[in-house]
TIFI-346600 format. One record per residue (C-alpha): residue in one letter; x, y, z. Coordinates in pm, whole numbers, padded with zeros to 5 digits, always signed. Layout:
<sites>
AXYZ
...
</sites>
This chain:
<sites>
X-22744+01689-12136
X-22485+01843-12364
X-22479+02152-12146
X-22415+01941-11834
X-22105+01773-11989
X-21952+02110-12074
X-22005+02228-11719
X-21821+01923-11584
X-21528+01978-11823
X-21507+02342-11719
X-21502+02254-11349
X-21228+01996-11397
X-21019+02241-11597
X-21052+02524-11347
X-20977+02289-11056
X-20660+02167-11232
X-20548+02519-11311
X-20618+02632-10956
X-20429+02333-10815
X-20134+02399-11047
X-20128+02765-10954
X-20143+02674-10587
X-19854+02425-10630
X-19646+02677-10821
X-19695+02933-10548
X-19594+02678-10285
X-19270+02603-10470
X-19193+02972-10511
X-19246+03043-10141
X-19036+02740-10041
X-18748+02854-10258
X-18760+03208-10123
X-18761+03071-09768
X-18457+02858-09858
X-18286+03171-09994
X-18370+03367-09679
X-18178+03117-09462
X-17883+03102-09697
X-17580+03332-09686
X-17477+03401-10046
X-17154+03606-10044
X-17104+03595-10423
X-17463+03657-10536
X-17514+03315-10691
X-17887+03343-10610
X-17925+03703-10729
X-18167+03593-11003
X-18409+03461-10739
X-18651+03758-10751
X-18992+03861-10884
X-18859+03969-11226
X-18826+03605-11336
X-19041+03299-11302
X-18879+03071-11042
X-18827+02800-11307
X-18575+03040-11466
X-18384+03100-11145
X-18024+02982-11138
X-17992+02624-11016
X-18365+02546-11058
X-18512+02301-11307
X-18887+02249-11344
X-19095+01980-11507
X-19229+02067-11851
X-19587+01970-11771
X-19672+02115-11432
X-19388+02366-11399
X-19303+02222-11057
X-18944+02220-10921
X-18773+01887-10993
X-18407+01984-10943
X-18229+02213-10695
X-17861+02229-10792
X-17621+02486-10643
X-17295+02290-10595
X-16962+02460-10517
X-17124+02803-10472
X-16966+02895-10135
X-17309+02912-09976
X-17353+02912-09597
X-17640+02897-09353
X-17891+02622-09280
X-18101+02409-09509
X-18460+02525-09460
X-18719+02262-09371
X-18946+02433-09625
X-18746+02260-09894
X-18955+01954-09816
X-19258+02134-09967
X-19097+02087-10308
X-19296+01768-10347
X-19188+01703-10709
X-18816+01731-10620
X-18606+01450-10765
X-18252+01588-10736
X-18099+01803-10462
X-17733+01892-10512
X-17576+02132-10261
X-17235+01963-10235
X-16910+02155-10173
X-17067+02441-09977
X-17064+02534-09608
X-17417+02457-09492
X-17436+02376-09121
X-17675+02237-08860
X-17887+01930-08920
X-18042+01788-09233
X-18419+01858-09199
X-18592+01541-09077
X-18880+01627-09310
X-18661+01521-09601
X-18830+01183-09568
X-19148+01340-09715
X-18987+01383-10056
X-19107+01051-10196
X-18996+01131-10553
X-18635+01202-10444
X-18374+01007-10643
X-18039+01184-10594
X-17917+01352-10274
X-17580+01522-10282
X-17500+01708-09961
X-17139+01597-09922
X-16855+01828-09823
X-17049+02074-09609
X-17049+02130-09233
X-17373+01952-09158
X-17414+01807-08810
X-17670+01628-08602
X-17791+01270-08629
X-17788+01063-08944
X-18123+01144-09118
X-18301+00815-09053
X-18616+00940-09234
X-18421+00925-09560
X-18509+00555-09555
X-18867+00653-09648
X-18742+00790-09979
X-18766+00452-10145
X-18674+00585-10489
X-18331+00716-10385
X-18057+00589-10613
X-17768+00804-10493
X-17710+00922-10134
X-17398+01131-10073
X-17356+01276-09724
X-16978+01242-09688
X-16735+01493-09536
X-16973+01639-09279
X-17008+01601-08902
X-17302+01364-08886
X-17334+01142-08580
X-17547+00853-08465
X-17614+00510-08614
X-17743+00385-08945
X-18088+00227-08892
X-18094-00153-08891
X-18362-00160-09162
X-18170+00077-09389
X-18098-00191-09649
X-18454-00321-09659
X-18609+00016-09748
X-18369+00147-10016
X-18365-00136-10264
X-18297+00102-10557
X-17985+00256-10398
X-17680+00238-10629
X-17431+00477-10469
X-17383+00536-10096
X-17119+00781-09973
X-17095+00849-09599
X-16720+00904-09584
X-16561+01117-09310
X-16838+01172-09062
X-16869+01063-08700
X-17112+00779-08751
X-17088+00491-08507
X-17227+00151-08422
X-17214-00159-08640
X-17271-00177-09012
X-17626-00317-09045
X-17658-00669-09184
X-17947-00537-09395
X-17685-00392-09629
X-17698-00733-09794
X-18040-00635-09936
X-17905-00337-10130
X-17926-00547-10443
X-17870-00254-10682
X-17570-00109-10498
X-17255-00042-10699
X-17052+00179-10465
X-17025+00189-10084
X-16799+00455-09930
X-16808+00451-09547
X-16448+00522-09447
X-16343+00771-09182
X-16614+00707-08924
X-16636+00525-08592
X-16797+00202-08706
X-16718-00098-08487
X-16765-00471-08494
X-16724-00707-08786
X-16786-00652-09153
X-17123-00816-09231
X-17086-01127-09442
X-17414-01031-09611
X-17221-00772-09814
X-17093-01070-10009
X-17442-01097-10162
X-17404-00768-10349
X-17319-00904-10693
X-17307-00560-10859
X-17070-00408-10602
X-16755-00265-10760
X-16623-00033-10486
X-16617-00094-10110
X-16427+00141-09879
X-16444+00088-09502
X-16110+00233-09398
X-16035+00448-09093
X-16289+00286-08863
X-16261+00045-08569
X-16362-00274-08747
X-16236-00606-08615
X-16221-00969-08716
X-16153-01105-09064
X-16279-00996-09403
X-16566-01237-09478
X-16472-01491-09749
X-16795-01401-09927
X-16654-01056-10006
X-16340-01208-10159
X-16575-01405-10386
X-16726-01091-10539
X-16575-01101-10887
X-16713-00753-10962
X-16499-00580-10695
X-16248-00333-10838
X-16173-00129-10524
X-16142-00284-10176
X-16014-00045-09909
X-16017-00147-09541
X-15714+00051-09420
X-15659+00167-09062
X-15882-00079-08880
X-15803-00374-08653
X-15863-00648-08905
X-15674-00978-08903
X-15635-01276-09132
X-15449-01374-09448
X-15467-01279-09811
X-15650-01550-10008
X-15407-01799-10167
X-15569-01753-10511
X-15584-01372-10493
X-15593-01224-10842
X-15677-01555-11005
X-16016-01687-10893
X-16045-01444-10602
X-16096-01076-10688
X-15986-01130-11050
X-16082-00774-11152
X-15927-00594-10857
X-15765-00261-10938
X-15715-00105-10594
X-15631-00321-10291
X-15571-00104-09984
X-15509-00294-09659
X-15258-00079-09472
X-15248-00032-09092
X-15418-00351-08984
X-15294-00678-08841
X-15296-00898-09149
X-15027-01165-09157
X-14892-01448-09369
X-14727-01414-09706
X-14816-01232-10025
X-14967-01505-10248
X-14781-01579-10570
X-15116-01578-10750
X-15126-01199-10722
X-14918-01183-11038
X-15240-01282-11223
X-15421-00964-11114
X-15349-00798-11446
X-15570-00497-11369
X-15405-00419-11034
X-15291-00057-11017
X-15262+00015-10646
X-15141-00243-10393
X-15089-00112-10039
X-15033-00335-09735
X-14816-00100-09527
X-14800-00155-09148
X-14917-00511-09112
X-14743-00836-09019
X-14677-00989-09358
X-14374-01216-09386
X-14177-01413-09643
X-14052-01322-09987
X-14227-01094-10229
X-14330-01280-10546
X-14232-01162-10889
X-14473-00898-11009
X-14363-00844-11367
X-14701-00947-11512
X-14880-00659-11338
X-14857-00433-11642
X-15102-00179-11496
X-14926-00148-11160
X-14863+00211-11049
X-14823+00193-10670
X-14649-00088-10480
X-14647-00004-10110
X-14522-00286-09885
X-14352-00091-09604
X-14352-00163-09232
X-14397-00540-09237
X-14161-00831-09178
X-14101-00916-09541
X-13769-01068-09643
X-13520-01289-09465
X-13230-01046-09436
X-13039-01232-09705
X-12926-01208-10064
X-13211-01253-10309
X-13474-01079-10101
X-13493-00797-10354
X-13516-01007-10671
X-13876-00898-10718
X-13748-00548-10797
X-13594-00685-11115
X-13933-00816-11227
X-14078-00466-11190
X-13875-00354-11491
X-14172-00478-11698
X-14416-00256-11505
X-14375+00053-11717
X-14638+00257-11531
X-14492+00231-11180
X-14501+00564-10998
X-14418+00470-10638
X-14232+00180-10472
X-14228+00161-10093
X-14051-00134-09926
X-13920+00049-09617
X-13921-00088-09261
X-13891-00455-09348
X-13626-00724-09320
X-13497-00711-09676
X-13131-00804-09711
X-12882-00832-09993
X-12779-00566-10239
X-12995-00334-10441
X-13009-00499-10784
X-12850-00298-11061
X-13169-00356-11258
X-13344-00081-11063
X-13168+00148-11307
X-13411+00014-11569
X-13729+00077-11374
X-13994+00294-11531
X-13892+00652-11589
X-14234+00738-11445
X-14107+00636-11101
X-14131+00933-10865
X-14082+00772-10519
X-13845+00492-10417
X-13842+00418-10043
X-13635+00131-09900
X-13521+00277-09568
X-13476+00081-09247
X-13394-00257-09392
X-13072-00459-09400
X-12972-00370-09753
X-12598-00375-09817
X-12358-00303-10099
X-12323+00007-10314
X-12594+00239-10441
X-12620+00144-10813
X-12473+00414-11032
X-12754+00364-11283
X-12997+00520-11039
X-12937+00841-11232
X-13155+00697-11510
X-13470+00748-11300
X-13501+01102-11424
X-13848+01169-11280
X-13761+01055-10929
X-13887+01306-10673
X-13802+01123-10349
X-13524+00873-10274
X-13524+00714-09928
X-13238+00468-09857
X-13181+00556-09490
X-13092+00321-09205
X-12947+00035-09405
X-12596-00105-09438
X-12503+00063-09765
X-12134+00121-09826
X-11918+00293-10081
X-11954+00643-10220
X-12263+00844-10306
X-12280+00797-10684
X-12231+01117-10877
X-12508+01009-11114
X-12760+01119-10850
X-12677+01466-10976
X-12884+01384-11287
X-13209+01361-11090
X-13322+01714-11165
X-13672+01656-11024
X-13554+01518-10690
X-13716+01687-10389
X-13606+01464-10101
X-13281+01267-10059
X-13246+01061-09740
X-12928+00850-09715
X-12864+00878-09340
X-12759+00600-09101
X-12562+00392-09347
X-12190+00332-09389
X-12140+00549-09694
X-11790+00685-09738
X-11597+00917-09964
X-11683+01278-10029
X-12016+01449-10076
X-12035+01485-10456
X-12035+01844-10567
X-12286+01751-10837
X-12556+01740-10569
X-12561+02113-10623
X-12733+02039-10955
X-13045+01914-10773
X-13210+02254-10778
X-13553+02113-10687
X-13420+01953-10367
X-13599+02048-10044
X-13456+01788-09801
X-13095+01663-09793
X-13021+01423-09506
X-12681+01244-09500
X-12611+01217-09127
X-12454+00918-08949
X-12229+00797-09229
X-11854+00802-09283
X-11847+01085-09533
X-11527+01288-09534
X-11369+01584-09701
X-11517+01930-09719
X-11876+02041-09758
X-11912+02129-10128
X-11983+02500-10178
X-12208+02391-10466
X-12472+02295-10210
X-12534+02666-10185
X-12702+02639-10527
X-12993+02445-10374
X-13221+02747-10357
X-13528+02541-10264
X-13364+02351-09978
X-13550+02353-09646
X-13356+02084-09457
X-12983+02002-09463
X-12853+01744-09215
X-12488+01637-09254
X-12417+01560-08888
X-12215+01271-08743
X-11975+01224-09031
X-11602+01298-09068
X-11636+01621-09263
X-11346+01864-09238
X-11256+02216-09339
X-11455+02535-09295
X-11829+02569-09344
X-11866+02727-09690
X-12026+03069-09678
X-12253+02953-09961
X-12398+02691-09727
X-12412+02884-09399
X-12582+03165-09588
X-12836+02953-09779
X-13143+03165-09711
X-13394+02905-09832
X-13321+02685-09529
X-13629+02709-09309
X-13656+02388-09108
X-13311+02262-09011
X-12938+02296-09070
X-12745+02034-08873
X-12367+02002-08924
X-12287+01875-08574
X-12048+01598-08479
X-11792+01649-08756
X-11439+01788-08769
X-11527+02122-08924
X-11296+02411-08841
X-11252+02779-08911
X-11469+03068-08804
X-11843+03100-08844
X-11904+03326-09140
X-12121+03634-09097
X-12340+03503-09380
X-12511+03299-09110
X-12727+03608-09073
X-12895+03520-09402
X-13073+03224-09240
X-13366+03448-09160
X-13626+03171-09196
X-13438+02892-09018
X-13588+02723-08713
X-13315+02471-08615
X-12938+02532-08627
X-12688+02283-08483
X-12315+02314-08553
X-12206+02167-08218
X-11914+01932-08155
X-11683+02056-08426
X-11364+02264-08410
X-11501+02603-08499
X-11328+02900-08343
X-11330+03276-08326
X-11619+03491-08208
X-11984+03408-08254
X-12086+03659-08521
X-12332+03932-08434
X-12511+03850-08759
X-12670+03547-08598
X-12915+03785-08435
X-13079+03824-08775
X-13202+03462-08755
X-13514+03566-08570
X-13712+03252-08652
X-13464+03028-08467
X-13617+02796-08209
X-13313+02573-08154
X-12950+02692-08151
X-12661+02463-08056
X-12302+02589-08080
X-12161+02371-07801
X-11845+02165-07812
X-11642+02406-08024
X-11366+02659-07957
X-11563+02981-07980
X-11424+03276-07787
X-11544+03616-07675
X-11881+03700-07529
X-12235+03608-07624
X-12327+03861-07896
X-12566+04136-07796
X-12765+04051-08107
X-12892+03736-07933
X-13144+03975-07783
X-13334+03950-08114
X-13387+03574-08094
X-13724+03602-07924
X-13865+03276-08069
X-13579+03068-07930
X-13658+02761-07718
X-13313+02604-07678
X-12969+02770-07661
X-12659+02555-07605
X-12316+02723-07610
X-12155+02482-07363
X-11797+02356-07382
X-11643+02654-07558
X-11408+02928-07444
X-11673+03199-07412
X-11627+03469-07151
X-11776+03791-07024
X-12100+03860-06844
X-12410+03643-06871
X-12670+03847-07064
X-12962+03933-06838
X-13199+03973-07132
X-13204+03595-07178
X-13427+03586-06872
X-13690+03780-07066
X-13722+03520-07342
X-14077+03390-07318
X-14025+03059-07498
X-13674+02967-07377
X-13683+02621-07215
X-13316+02516-07219
X-13008+02735-07168
X-12671+02560-07139
X-12373+02787-07059
X-12163+02511-06899
X-11788+02474-06932
X-11693+02821-07046
X-11529+03119-06877
X-11829+03334-06793
X-11806+03562-06493
X-12013+03796-06282
X-12367+03772-06158
X-12610+03499-06264
X-12962+03646-06310
X-13263+03489-06141
X-13558+03568-06367
X-13704+03359-06649
X-13495+03062-06758
X-13238+03140-06488
X-13497+03040-06228
X-13550+02698-06387
X-13288+02471-06234
X-13372+02186-06473
X-13356+02406-06781
X-13047+02616-06699
X-12690+02489-06662
X-12386+02694-06559
X-12155+02421-06428
X-11789+02406-06514
X-11718+02776-06564
X-11365+02866-06455
X-11415+03234-06368
X-11588+03390-06069
X-11964+03362-06097
X-12209+03448-05822
X-12575+03506-05746
X-12845+03301-05917
X-13121+03107-05745
X-13036+02920-05428
X-13047+02576-05593
X-12738+02667-05797
X-12542+02701-05470
X-12331+02988-05602
X-12164+03245-05371
X-12344+03569-05308
X-12233+03869-05508
X-12058+04144-05311
X-12106+04510-05393
X-11747+04546-05512
X-11733+04206-05682
X-11591+04347-06000
X-11395+04644-05863
X-11013+04657-05847
X-10900+04846-05534
X-10611+05087-05572
X-10293+05050-05364
X-10264+05290-05071
X-09980+05542-05050
X-09831+05365-04747
X-09835+05029-04926
X-09672+05179-05231
X-09395+05322-05010
X-09344+04986-04842
X-09312+04814-05173
X-09065+05077-05296
X-08833+05024-04997
X-08880+04650-04960
X-08857+04528-05317
X-08479+04569-05357
X-08419+04372-05039
X-08649+04094-05158
X-08466+04078-05489
X-08128+04037-05318
X-08252+03759-05092
X-08414+03586-05388
X-08086+03595-05584
X-07895+03434-05296
X-08151+03156-05260
X-08160+03111-05636
X-07782+03057-05651
X-07801+02794-05379
X-08057+02582-05565
X-07937+02649-05919
X-07717+02343-05934
X-07996+02121-05811
X-08239+02267-06061
X-08000+02216-06353
X-07971+01852-06257
X-08346+01812-06234
X-08421+02003-06552
X-08286+01733-06781
X-08532+01486-06636
X-08818+01729-06688
X-08732+01855-07033
X-08958+01610-07209
X-09263+01675-06997
X-09199+02049-07008
X-09203+02045-07387
X-09522+01845-07386
X-09696+02075-07142
X-09580+02391-07307
X-09693+02285-07650
X-10016+02136-07534
X-10157+02368-07275
X-10007+02710-07338
X-10138+02983-07108
X-10509+02901-07110
X-10489+02666-06810
X-10467+02757-06444
X-10124+02830-06303
X-10087+02629-05982
X-09785+02551-05771
X-09699+02257-05548
X-09792+02473-05249
X-10135+02544-05402
X-10206+02174-05443
X-10069+02091-05099
X-10304+02343-04942
X-10599+02239-05158
X-10577+01875-05045
X-10500+01942-04677
X-10144+01825-04726
X-10253+01531-04944
X-10441+01402-04642
X-10574+01047-04637
X-10919+01191-04563
X-10907+01359-04904
X-10797+01039-05081
X-11065+00924-05328
X-10868+00672-05534
X-10537+00497-05574
X-10356+00293-05838
X-10013+00179-05943
X-09942+00510-06116
X-10054+00735-05833
X-10329+00860-05602
X-10625+01089-05657
X-10725+01345-05394
X-11026+01570-05364
X-10927+01933-05316
X-11051+02288-05305
X-10849+02529-05518
X-10883+02902-05485
X-10897+03056-05831
X-10956+03428-05869
X-11138+03447-05538
X-11357+03147-05609
X-11329+02807-05446
X-11343+02526-05698
X-11371+02155-05620
X-11106+01959-05806
X-10962+01610-05830
X-10581+01603-05812
X-10402+01302-05954
X-10051+01285-05800
X-09817+01057-05995
X-09619+00789-05814
X-09281+00858-05969
X-09130+00554-05798
X-09307+00357-06069
X-09086+00394-06378
X-09393+00392-06607
X-09576+00668-06421
X-09382+00951-06585
X-09457+00816-06930
X-09821+00770-06828
X-09825+01135-06721
X-09692+01249-07058
X-09934+01023-07248
X-10232+01153-07054
X-10128+01514-07101
X-10087+01465-07474
X-10430+01308-07510
X-10624+01541-07283
X-10474+01851-07440
X-10600+01749-07785
X-10956+01644-07707
X-11273+01804-07584
X-11607+01629-07550
X-11906+01633-07323
X-11845+01273-07219
X-11473+01302-07143
X-11327+01417-06810
X-11214+01777-06839
X-10855+01864-06740
X-10813+02198-06564
X-10435+02219-06539
X-10114+02021-06481
X-09816+02065-06254
X-09463+01945-06325
X-09229+02090-06063
X-09045+01996-05744
X-09184+01955-05395
X-09049+02107-05073
X-08795+01823-05052
X-08666+01914-05401
X-08804+01590-05548
X-08983+01573-05879
X-09355+01628-05850
X-09611+01567-06123
X-09987+01608-06094
X-10291+01648-06316
X-10586+01852-06196
X-10933+01756-06320
X-11280+01887-06261
X-11431+01712-05958
X-11732+01500-06047
X-11966+01482-05751
X-12121+01141-05813
X-11798+00947-05819
X-11727+00651-06040
X-11957+00403-06208
X-11794+00130-06000
X-11920+00292-05679
X-12274+00286-05813
X-12260-00071-05943
X-12104-00207-05625
X-12206+00023-05336
X-12040-00043-05003
X-12070+00124-04662
X-11762+00327-04747
X-11908+00484-05057
X-12268+00549-04959
X-12386+00904-04927
X-12240+01032-04599
X-12468+01334-04561
X-12757+01133-04430
X-12795+01008-04075
X-12940+00691-04224
X-12703+00592-04500
X-12878+00534-04831
X-12713+00296-05074
X-12728+00435-05427
X-12859+00232-05718
X-12888+00299-06091
X-13223+00242-06260
X-13270+00103-06609
X-13280+00436-06795
X-12980+00570-06603
X-12774+00267-06705
X-12875+00307-07067
X-12789+00678-07054
X-12446+00598-06909
X-12389+00331-07174
X-12479+00583-07446
X-12251+00847-07297
X-11953+00609-07288
X-12022+00490-07644
X-12036+00850-07763
X-11703+00919-07596
X-11544+00621-07773
X-11700+00723-08104
X-11543+01067-08060
X-11200+00924-07970
X-11200+00669-08251
X-11369+00855-08534
X-11387+01227-08472
X-11042+01328-08351
X-10783+01441-08602
X-10575+01140-08497
X-10770+00844-08362
X-10716+00769-07994
X-10740+00431-07821
X-10827+00457-07451
X-10691+00109-07366
X-10829+00091-07011
X-11207+00118-07017
X-11364-00009-06693
X-11619+00113-06433
X-11362+00284-06211
X-11251+00500-06505
X-11602+00624-06578
X-11706+00919-06362
X-12051+01071-06314
X-12122+01439-06275
X-12402+01597-06073
X-12647+01537-06360
X-12543+01170-06386
X-12374+01237-06719
X-12091+00989-06769
X-11735+01109-06839
X-11457+00875-06946
X-11132+00944-06761
X-10780+00809-06692
X-10595+00830-07022
X-10267+00705-06880
X-10263+00410-07119
X-10415+00592-07416
X-10253+00569-07760
X-10263+00780-08073
X-10316+00588-08396
X-10143+00728-08705
X-10465+00699-08909
X-10834+00652-08838
X-10830+00285-08936
X-10969+00037-08691
X-10692-00207-08764
X-10415-00277-08510
X-10101-00071-08554
X-09752-00069-08421
X-09716+00067-08071
X-09352+00145-08022
X-09438+00394-07754
X-09642+00142-07564
X-09598+00119-07190
X-09637-00256-07211
X-09981-00258-07050
X-10292-00268-07264
X-10577-00265-07017
X-10709-00426-06702
X-10767-00796-06645
X-11116-00896-06748
X-11160-00591-06972
X-10853-00621-07198
X-10922-00770-07540
X-10811-01135-07577
X-10586-01053-07874
X-10374-00832-07646
X-10282-01143-07449
X-10143-01293-07768
X-09917-00998-07845
X-10141-00796-08077
X-10096-00423-08081
X-10350-00174-07954
X-10650-00091-08173
X-10994+00062-08151
X-11124-00294-08164
X-10975-00342-07818
X-11175-00051-07680
X-11494-00193-07831
X-11425-00525-07658
X-11378-00350-07323
X-11700-00159-07385
X-11888-00482-07455
X-11769-00634-07127
X-11858-00311-06946
X-12209-00315-07095
X-12267-00676-06988
X-12137-00592-06640
X-12365-00289-06606
X-12678-00495-06666
X-12581-00819-06490
X-12416-00658-06189
X-12130-00908-06219
X-11763-00823-06262
X-11582-01008-06541
X-11341-01141-06278
X-11618-01265-06048
X-11535-01594-05874
X-11814-01767-06067
X-11623-01712-06392
X-11361-01984-06412
X-11261-02269-06638
X-11452-02205-06962
X-11723-01985-06810
X-11689-01615-06888
X-11920-01319-06852
X-11969-01328-07230
X-12093-01688-07254
X-12280-01657-06923
X-12501-01397-07094
X-12506-01571-07429
X-12649-01895-07295
X-12933-01713-07116
X-13072-01522-07415
X-13344-01463-07499
X-13579-01671-07285
X-13400-01638-06951
X-13297-01275-06954
X-13454-01218-06612
X-13220-01478-06461
X-12902-01288-06552
X-13035-00939-06483
X-12895-00737-06193
X-13182-00773-05941
X-13153-00417-05813
X-13183-00281-06167
X-13561-00315-06161
X-13639-00360-05792
X-13440-00065-05667
X-13389-00232-05328
X-13279-00561-05186
X-13510-00857-05150
X-13470-01213-05034
X-13298-01415-05303
X-13588-01653-05329
X-13827-01380-05440
X-13599-01170-05662
X-13656-01368-05978
X-14034-01349-05953
X-14035-00976-05878
X-13824-00910-06185
X-14055-01122-06399
X-14352-00925-06267
X-14183-00594-06354
X-14103-00716-06705
X-14457-00836-06763
X-14594-00492-06670
X-14403-00327-06955
X-14395-00531-07271
X-14110-00321-07408
X-13866-00398-07128
X-13783-00761-07206
X-13708-00720-07580
X-13508-00405-07506
X-13300-00584-07241
X-13236-00871-07481
X-13122-00619-07743
X-12890-00447-07495
X-12729-00776-07397
X-12688-00868-07764
X-12508-00538-07828
X-12272-00627-07542
X-12217-00971-07693
X-12148-00832-08040
X-11896-00586-07898
X-11714-00854-07697
X-11668-01113-07974
X-11330-01286-07962
X-11248-01200-08323
X-11176-00825-08356
X-11328-00798-08703
X-11662-00935-08583
X-11712-00667-08322
X-11979-00402-08357
X-11905-00054-08490
X-11921+00190-08198
X-12127+00435-08405
X-12390+00163-08456
X-12385+00102-08080
X-12479+00466-08016
X-12763+00452-08269
X-12913+00127-08141
X-12892+00220-07774
X-13057+00557-07842
X-13339+00379-08027
X-13386+00137-07737
X-13399+00424-07490
X-13660+00600-07701
X-13872+00285-07710
X-13861+00251-07332
X-13945+00617-07283
X-14213+00613-07551
X-14040+00889-07748
X-13913+00691-08045
X-13883+00956-08314
X-13615+01043-08602
X-13329+01227-08469
X-13147+01468-08673
</sites>
């Protein structure tokens, strides 16, 4: 009997040993198979060999009793390959941690066989395939982390029923879809749920509100809809609630932070459709650190937040908060008590009033302050220099006035400074050069004046500098134009800068965008610009540059846009520009180029290449340009023959004698006439010099077919305008010749006024003068004429009120021309830009005084040009206030367009032009003249529009503006309404356009809109309609 017992013990022992040895061998083989399918570039698994027991291999932990593998941990080891299905033979495995590697393909479905598994960490790999539904069989799993992979499919509906021990679930940033299962409410042990960055749809299950241990819930970046269930708000354990970037609606609970979510630390609701106000109870959320509700529909005032002692991030941007009035920003004062604040974002709201001076006392930990695109007024507080750790200051697109405080120069850590689109004035402080950490400096669209400080050249980390659309004067400092750190953009356009372009421009070797257009720069374009080989955008237009295009342009092979229009450039057009692979726009218009136009590359793109308005002989090009063909001897100068030389030698003396006799006969008459012309002669000589065409009375007589009535294109009290063809250097040029009616005593003074103005200005949206003539005709009478470029599309009046006499005559069936919505907005922008130039960007401000549709001409590209400066006035300073007008002709505009104060004896002012512009804008979109018969008694175009807004905008709209053709009157209104309903942007944009017209045509001059603001708002409206609303530099 005793012997039998010992035999049984021996058999049990040997069976156990054999089983253990068999299990150990199985684990070893499974691990080696795992290694075989793994790419290990850094030898992390080099110890996995026969020299060591597998329990001693790196990343392997075994149980002390059976020596079976319980842990496989190789995180952050840069491993690649696939996860072998043999891993599921490690039947004692409790922890698998392969996170932060590059494993790919699917998770083995056999993972569901690992019944002892407790922790799975496979996040941040490249795993794909369906969500491993068999993981639900691993009922002991406490932590499941599969985030940052490419998993697809749905979570099983019974997921929550089978994993009752689960505490942490992380599925962030995959491609999972479907609805979140209601069974999640059975995850009674769950503490953290991270499911953001997937494609989940539907509503958030209310059953999640049953998870009493839940502290963190992130569901952002999905497609969830509906409201957040009230049961979730009742979870007092919640510390982090993130539902950003969904389509959720609803309100914040009225007792938020008090009885609702009392322990909340992170509340992240941005990019949804939440509405209502921010509850005042939020001030009780004493643990709140991060509060982000950006891009929702919240309204009302922001409560005081001074009790939120833990607050670090307050991000309220892109809502409708505030009432646009004083006091909206009082909550900023309460933040003085929040000593841990790092970032404040209140941009894109409706906040009004001034920035409180108390912001100077905000936490010195503050690194970002963003309040752009509000209605904030007043000065920038000088104490802002106390925020010594500020890294980004965004105050753009407000109504700030006054100077840029010099204390900003104390912000040594500042990286980004955006102050554009305000009304800041004064000089650019030189102390900005102290901001050596600055990367972005954007000050455009203000009223800054004076020179550009050379100290800005000390900003050795600067990538972006935008100072455009100000009143800056003087030369561009070489320290700035040679700032080699600039890599993204340098924009100095739309100022009054002068001088030559320094050769240091060649140091901008990393720059992609350079715009110095619309200034007064002169001299040659330096060859050094060819060193800027990273340039993609180059605009030098609207200056006074001379000479030829530098040969070094051949190096700009990355260039996409070149604009050198409206200069005095000459010479041949470089053929190599046709070889530029990326060039999309090339504008050589309004210069003096000559010779052959190439046909390859950009030169074959009629929409991307412009050569109009060049005064020399150009030929060739593609047929659409309609240029003359180039002859073989186009540029040769034939020598005089021997016979011709002999004829000239014998005939010249005789011609001289005859000329002397004729000269003596008319001398007395000329002396008499010269006194009358002395004034205009002095004007013309000083203004135009020798750069304009020399034309005689005979030239103009021939050009207009003897001033034939068939060439007549316009007439007024001061004269007539004829279309003509002038022959200049062998090239026929279409011109418009304005012949003054000298029987009108004011015409001569109008001639002088117009010559003075046109000789001192140059802008894309102003009619270009080619030459003038002040001489005598064949009857020895005074003759005065101004020769302009001929604009093929006539006047705006002809487009607004087409008649059979001004339809296109080239068609057998006459087609009446109409302007569409975008064309009208473009024309309105062009005219506003012209006025902005005249009022704010000329050395001496100019008042046009006669703005109306007939004085706005359209070129072949439908670009508007303001013309007829016969009533224009110079103002002695750039002020908008009325000034004395001793040189006035007594007329200050046309009936219906002249400002009402002119009728009461007020002097001319830029305010008067703005009024005329407002009436013009209303006329363009109603199709009704201000002197229409319907406007009588107390009804005017202004109040006709005012009474219709905003609900009845379709009733005042020009019917052809949307229809494009005529319809019976009874159906017009309904067709317009249908068009508006098809595009939800049209109606609010039209209302905004009409309101701009109303603001410009206010009776009180001081209440009228600033013309610079008009340009900005109309451009924004155009971008909205075109779907291209982005930040312009």
